[in-house]
N, C-alpha and C positions, 0 to 999 in steps of 0.2 A: 912209754916206747921209747923207743930209739930210734935213728934217722935210717937205718940200715932198716926197721922193720916196715919205715914209711913207706920208706922206698919200694920195698918188698911188696906193696898193699897197689902204688901206683903201676909201679911194672905187670903186675898183676889180674889187674884191671883195665890198666892199658889208660887212665888216667893221670890227671895233673890236680894234686890235693889244694886246695885253696888256704892259700898262708895263715890264715883267723886257725882255723881245723891242726895244721902243722904244730905251728906254738904252744897251744892247746894240750895236744897227745904228748909235745917232749916235756911240758915243764906239767903234765896229769895233779887237777886241782883234787882227785878225789879218792881216798885212802882204799886201801884193796880189800876186795870181797866186799864194799859198799854198793847197795842201790846202783851207782853212778854207775859206777864201774862195771859190774854184772849186767848194767842193761841199757840206762840212758846214754852213754857215753860209751861201749864198752871197749876195753886196751885190748882186745884179745883180738889176734892177726887173723886166727880161723873162723872167730863171729863175726867178726867186720867182712871176712871173703863171704861167707854163708849170707848175710842178710845183707847182700850186694848181690847176688844170684837171681832176688827182685829186676833187679834191674840190668838193660842193655847198652853198651857203650853209647848206642847212638839217642840215649833217654839223657846221658850229660848230667846225672844225680848220681851223690857216692849217700847211701846209708850209713848213720853213724850210729845207731844204738834203736830201741826197743820198749815195749812200757811191760813187757815179759808177758803181752799176749797178742792179738791179731796187728797191734799197730809198730810197724816200724821208721822212725824218725829218720827224714835226709834232710840235704841240701841239694840245692841245684848249684854246676859246675860253670855259674854264667858270672860269678862276679859277687852276689849278693849273699847275705849270711842270714835270711829268714830259715827257721826251719820248720818243714812241710811233715805229716803224716802220711801216710802211706799203707790205707789200711785193707789187710790182703782178704779181706771179707767185702770188700767192696761196701761200706756203710757210708754214709752221709759224711765222716769225716775224712773218707778219704781224698788224699792231696789236698785237705786244709791246713794251715798255717798253726802251727803246735808254740814258734815263739818267732812275733817279728824281727828278733836280733840273734847274734849267734850268742853274745853276753844275759840277752832274758832268757835261751837257753840253760845256760850254766846256771844262771837264776831258780829257773825250774827246776833245778834236778838237786841247787842244795833247799832248796824248800822242800822237796820230797822228804832229803835226810832228815831237817828239821822233825818237820812231821813223825819220821820211824823214830825219834829219838823220844821225843816227848810220849808218844805212844808207851815204848818204853819203860820211860820212867814212870807214867800213870799207874803200867801194869805190875811196877816192882811197888810204887808205895797203897794201890793198892790191896795186894797181897799183904806187905808188911798191918797194917790197918782193918785187916778182916777180923772177927770176932772168934772166939776159942773153937764155937759153935758151929761155926760157915766151915762149910765143904772148902778145902786148898783145892786150887784148878791150874 
């Protein structure tokens, strides 16, 4: 993301984004088309604006991503860097804490990336080691 895109988000939502978020987005840490980029810390202005439709400016919240399901991850625009869960279905997770700090949240995304890579490696290994009489799936 570049500064003019960040400015567009701030203008359209009528908010001031915290410096830790701006710094992360200007130096985006996740690969294009990755789980983090697509969902948990989306790099798409359109998706960011869409997610933030769940909040009113008086809520003083900013959605940063989602889990791909009913959870939207957000930060409060009050100076803290805790990441919260906004559950669209109002389960017990609604407004609970996803990560106690922004750095922990970024670490959580890295963990998900590692798990995905490990799963993909295991799948490749499993297919390589199947016996000739086993079906390839």
